C-alpha angles and dihedrals in degrees: 000000000000094000095157123016107225098225115123121215101200112136116268127220090254092054093049095047112111096011122127121242091259092050091049090050091052090048092053097046094083089049096053099022094112091049090050090049091051091052090047092053091049091052092043095050091043090057096043096040103032095156099051114018106052093050134114089236092058092045091052091048093051094047092047097045098043100040092089092049090049092053091047091048091052089047091053091045094063097065089039089061086061092047096260134112128221117203094175089084086082100038099038095058088062095063096033095058090046093050092046088062103033094050088060102037100036103029103028099236116160111250096247090053090046092054091050092049093050092048091049091050089050090052090050092053089049090051090050091051090050092051092049091050101039104029103028089036094224117159108263093233092054095040096051092041089055094045091047093050090052090051090050091050090051089052091053091047094048094050098035086221091298133113121264108224137163145125112298128192120263090240090064092048089050090064089079107012099058119107122209118193089345096306129101114263090233088071089059090050089056093047093050093048091046094052092045093050091045092054092046097046097041105034108029134067089245091066094044091050093050092050091046090052091049092050097047122345096190092052089048091053091049088054091057100258112148093229097179093057094049095045091050089047090052091054091047091052090049091050093051092049091048090052090049090053088051091053091050091048091051091050090050100044097035089206133073124223133160093227090068122078108037091086088068094064099077098044090045091054091042090055092050094046092047087053089065091060100056141048090008102020113201097039136055114258138174103246092040089055091051090050089049091054090045095055089050091050095046095043096048093044092051094046092048091051087055087060101267115173126245092268093060095085098054090041091052092046094049095046092047091050091054091049091048093051090047092051092046091051092049091050091053093048089048091052090050091051091050090052092051 
């Protein structure tokens, strides 16, 4: 499924040559427009809510609350780079956070062993998704929707619709509750993953191959790229990161319940899609995804502090997703017109 064509539209040196400063600025506005909008919202809310928004407490709350969404958005971004979509980022986190607790409370596993088991299971689900998409030739949307639904059903069966609770070790709680230099440790997880993915996708053959597959898989195969191996690897990476997000969620909530997790699917996809409209518009990219998550976090936080109701967040996420898809589609049509 060629969900997102991996063809960036950022201006090249040849296109910028001979342009005035004003013309260059206009050319770069679509590239960094989302970043500019994020900065504008931060300034706007800081002026209108000086007592609550521009505070360290609010910064900590945003970083803590949105770290899981950021990890899931980055997880979804990896298959998108190869032109696929992975819906198990929303369903998988349900069962992974439940298992991260039940393996300790019900079966007595030490928390480090539990984390390893959950990550391995996440890798296995990613591998299964890759096989369904690349070997069975099932559309990635359908395949991951089916896999995700099965995972959700297993979570319901395992819990019986009840909460999984119990005493957990302090070391497991520390995975999400620790503060480093005044900021939650989850923010450092996101930063480390972001830098690692950025280096891999932008400066290694793996990243170039994934983008080549996303742009045109047949052409990539004709150029000798083992497309099946890289697509399966993309799904495995997504599965591991989803499992990691589940572990962090379990450490944060300290209980497991099947009703928690699905609400992360839409914002995670919104963040990934928004990432394809900035920095390198026309293709998903790491820093664009982080900016996409940031504008969601800033916008929702500001609106809620103005007294927005409980329905504001899903409304904001859904509307932003529609805008993101529209911008991405426009960028692709524009690229096609330029080529012609």
